[in-house]
N, C-alpha and C positions, 0 to 999 in steps of 0.2 A: 524572085521573091525571097525575102529575108525572113527567117525565124529568129526569135530571141529566146535563149535558153537561160533562165535565171537559177542560179545556185544561191538560194537565199541565205544559208548559213555561212557562206563564204563572202557574202555581200558583193557579189559580182555577177556578171552575165557574159555570154558570148553570143555571136551571131552565126547562123548558117545560111549560106547562099544555096537555096534549093533550086536545082536545075530540072528535075523530073517529078511528075506527079503533084505539082504544086497546088492545083485546084482541090485535090483530094486531101492533101495535108492541111491546107488552110481551113477547109471545112471541119477538120477535127479539132482545131484550136479554138480557144485555149484549153489546156489540160495540165494536171499535175501528175507526177509520177515518183517512184522510188528509183534512186540511182544505184547502179552496180559498177564496180570498176574491176576489170580483168586485164592484167598485164598493162599494155599501153592503150586501153580502150575504156571509154565510158559509154554505158548503154542504159536505156530505160524503156520499159513497156509503154505503149501508146494506144489510143483508140483508133488509130489509123488502119483502114481496111484497103489494101492495094490489090488491084487486079493485075496479074502478071503472068508471064509464060516462062518456060524453062530457058528461053534465050536471054532472059533478063538477068539471070544469076551470074555472079563473078566469083572467082576462086582465090583471088588475090586482091588485097585493098591497097589504096594509095594513102600515104602518110598525109593527113589532113582531110581525107575524105569522110563523108557521112553516108551511112548505108542502112538499109531496112533489113531486119532479121525476121522472116515470117513466123518461126515458131513461137515468139512472144510478141509479134507485132511491134518490135523494138527499134528504136532509132540508135544507131551505133557510131560513136565518134572516135575516129582512130588518129591519135596525136603523136604516136611514136613509131615503133618498129614492129609491133605485133600484128598478126592477121586474125581474120575471123575464125571462129570455132568450126563453123560450117558455111557453105555458100550464102552470099547475101546479095542485095540488090542496090545498085548505086542510086543515091539521091541527090548529092551535092557536095559542097566543101565548106570547111570552117574558115570564117573570115579571119578571126583573131590569130596573133602569133601563137604557135602550138605549145611553147613552153609554158604558157599560161595554164593549160589544162593539167599539168603535172601537179598543181598546187590545190586541186579540187579535193575537198574532204566532205562536202555536203552529201547527205543521204536522200534529199528530196529536190526535186526540180520542178519548175513551172515553165511551161512552153507556150508562146503566143507569137503572133505575127509582130514583126519589128518595124517601127516607124523611125526614121532617122531624125534626130533632134534638130529642129530648125535653127537652133542657136549656133550650129556649126556649118550652116549652109555654105559659107564662103570656102571653107576647107574642103567640104564634101564635093562641091562643084569642081574645085581645082584638081582634086584627086580623080574624079570621074573622067575629066579631060585627059588624063594620063593613062586611062584604061583600067582603073581600079574599081573593084566592088567595095563599097564603103558602108560602114555601120557606126552606130553610137552606143555600144554597150555600157554596162556599169562596171566601174572599178572603185572599191572602197565607198560605195554609195554615191558616187558622182559619175556623170556621163563623160566619156572620152570618145576619141575617134579611132576606129580600127579600119584597116584596108588590106586587101590582098589582090594579087594578080598572078594568074598562072600562064607562064610563057613556055610552052612545050613542056619539058620535064622540070623546069625551074619555077619554084614558088617564091614569091615576094610578099611579105606581110609585115605590117607595122602597127604600132600603137602610137598615137599622136595626142599629146596633151597641150592645151592652150593656157598660157599664163598672161598676166598683164605685161610681163616683160619679155615675151617671145613665145615661140613655138617649139616643143621638144619632139623629136622623132626617134623612135627606137625600133630596130629591126627584130624579126623573130630570132630567137636564141640559136646560136650556131652550135654550141657545145656547152656543157656544164663546166664551170671553172672549178678546178680541183686544187689549185695551189700547190702543184707539184712541178717537177722539172718538165714533163710533157706539155702541161698547159702553158708554162712559161715559153717554151719553144714555139708552140702554136701562136701565142700572142705576138711573139717577135716576127713570125712570118706574116701575120695579119698586118702588123704595123708597116711592114715593107710594102704591102698592097696599097695602103692608104696614105702613104708619105707624100704623094703628089696630088692628093685630092684637096678640094677646097673645103668641103663640108664634113666628109666622113671621118669618123673617129672610132678606134677600137675601145670598147667600153664594157662595163660589167652591169647587168641588170640587178634590180632590187632582189630578185630571187636567185641570183648567183649564176647567171648564164652570160657567156661571152656574146656580145651584140655589137652591131654597128649603130652608132647614134649620130645625130646631127641636131643643131639648133639654128633657128633663123629668127630674125627680128620682125619679119612681116609676111604676109600671105604672098606677096609678090616673089619672095625668095623660095617659097615652098617647093614649086616644080623643079627648080635648080637643085635643091638639096635632095629631093627624091631621085632624080636622075643620077646624082652623084653616088648616092648609096646603091642604086641598082648596078652602076658600072663597077662599084667596089665589090658587091656580092658576086658579080659575074666573074670577077678576076681572082676570087679566093680558090686556092688549089683544092681539088677534089678531096684530098686526104684530110682536109679540115672540116669540110661540110659534114653535117649530121642530119 
């Protein structure tokens, strides 16, 4: 089940892939709340009332994970390297590339169940066949496609935009580009990884992150490009991954 979290002041939304307590969470939607940001965590109180046991609590969180914090009945979105203040309960994962959440400035949020835009059905189906969870959140007032897949400890996440002249694919940010000698060295290492790839390119996102991108002319090429980016990301040295 997918939730859509709308940050109205930022004119964007993200999707959450809910793995647990989905019936209870759906029953509490839609709702509005006030946003708080602490370290690399966005959280907001909810009307969600979960029944849980001591065994449900976790003491460390995953980057990209979504958790329930009982003291404020809050949903907590972890997009960086910080951990929860006190133990929390695992709910699901963020679908969107995590670097997106570093740009959030909204102080209000609207939460509802998410319905995938049927206008992107051909792309959604192609990504689902590759094992991805797919959503169509808002960016700049328009719907785009985001997708993620968790393969063991490795997370793959993309934003995909469709234009009349082709399809653009951008990976989750690997690291913030700093325009210094260290970043230049990292970029050179990345270029060595992609030099034999057909689609993958070392690129910079609009918000200044080092990303892997690809572009294709048709939906038929999309699976090939996604597989190419996956192979590239798998080959990136651990020291570069963030």
